[in-house]
N, C-alpha and C positions, 0 to 999 in steps of 0.2 A: 694494706700497708700498716696501718696501726693495729692490726689484730695481733701480729706476733710480738710485737712490744708489749701490748696489754696483756697478753697471756703470760709473758715472762714476770709481770708485776702481779699476777693472780686474778687478773680481771678477765671476765668471760663477756665478749661482745655478742650478743644475739641479735639484735636488731638496730639499725641506724635509720632513722627517718630524716629525709633532707627537705627543705623548704626553700623556695625561691633560688633555685639554682640558675645561676645566670651562664649562658652558654657563650663562648667566643662568638663573635659576628659571623665569621666564616662557618663555623658549625651550624648555627641557627639558620644561615641562608641556605646551606646544603640540605637541611632538613626540610624546610620550606619548599624548595624545589623538588624534592623527592616526593612530598605530600602532593604537590601541584600535579607533578607527572602521574602519580597513582590515580589522582582524580580524573585526569584527561583519558588514561587508560580505561577507566571504568565508563566513563562518558563513551568512548568509542565502542566499547563492548555493547553498551545500551543501544547505541545507534545502530550497530551491525545487527543485533538481535531484531530490533524492530523492523528494519530493511529486510531480514530474512522473512520476517512474519509477512510483510506485505507483499514480497515475492511470492510466498506460498499461497497467499490470498488471490493474488491476480492468477496464478497458475491454476487454481481451482476454479476461479470464475471464467477463464477461457476454457477449461475442459468443460464446463456446464454448457457455455455457449456452443462449443463444438458438438456437444451431444445433442443439443435442441436443434442445431441446422441440420445433422444427420437425420434424426427423427421426423422433422419436418420435410425435409427434401425426399425422403421416402414415401410419404404421403401425397406430395404434389405431383399431379400429372398433367398433360396437356389438357385433358378433358376438364380437370376441376378449374384450370386457369381460363378455358374458354367459358365455361359456365358463369365464373364470377365476372368476366367481361360482358356477358349477356345481361346479368343481373345489373351491373352498373350502367349498362346502356338503357335498361328499362327505368332505372331510377332517374336518369337524365332526361329521358323522353317525358317523363311526368313532372318533370320540374318546371316551375313558371319561369325560370331564368331564360331569357331569350337572347343573351350574348354568347351561348355555348353553340359551336358550330361542330357538327358530327360529320366526317368523310369516312368512306369505306377504307379499309386497310388490305391491299391484296395479299400481303404476306401472311398474315395470320387470319384473317377473314374477321376479324374484331374492328370495330370502328377506331378512327383516329380522332381524339377529341382535342379540339383547339379552342381556347378561350379568347373571345373577341377583346377589343381594346375597351378599355375602362374609362 
């Protein structure tokens, strides 16, 4: 605005520094709302990124558990389970604890172990 008038008078305006500019209240409030909205948007982006990372972590963990279960299940046979049952029965038989009752189990052939009242 002032530049054309100054140029007519032979004055060249190169730079104008403004200090303590007071904006109308409506403009200041609009700027404040915009800044708050930008902050909220950034916060939501951060939360979404964090949740995506957590979902990826859980997916990787679930895949690891699935792989573990598949590998283990391939190595477990009925013979191994029977052998572990026999070993557990031997340990119970040598235990000084007299409150345990062992009863034969006709389905698997392994003993059914009942704990007596305490």
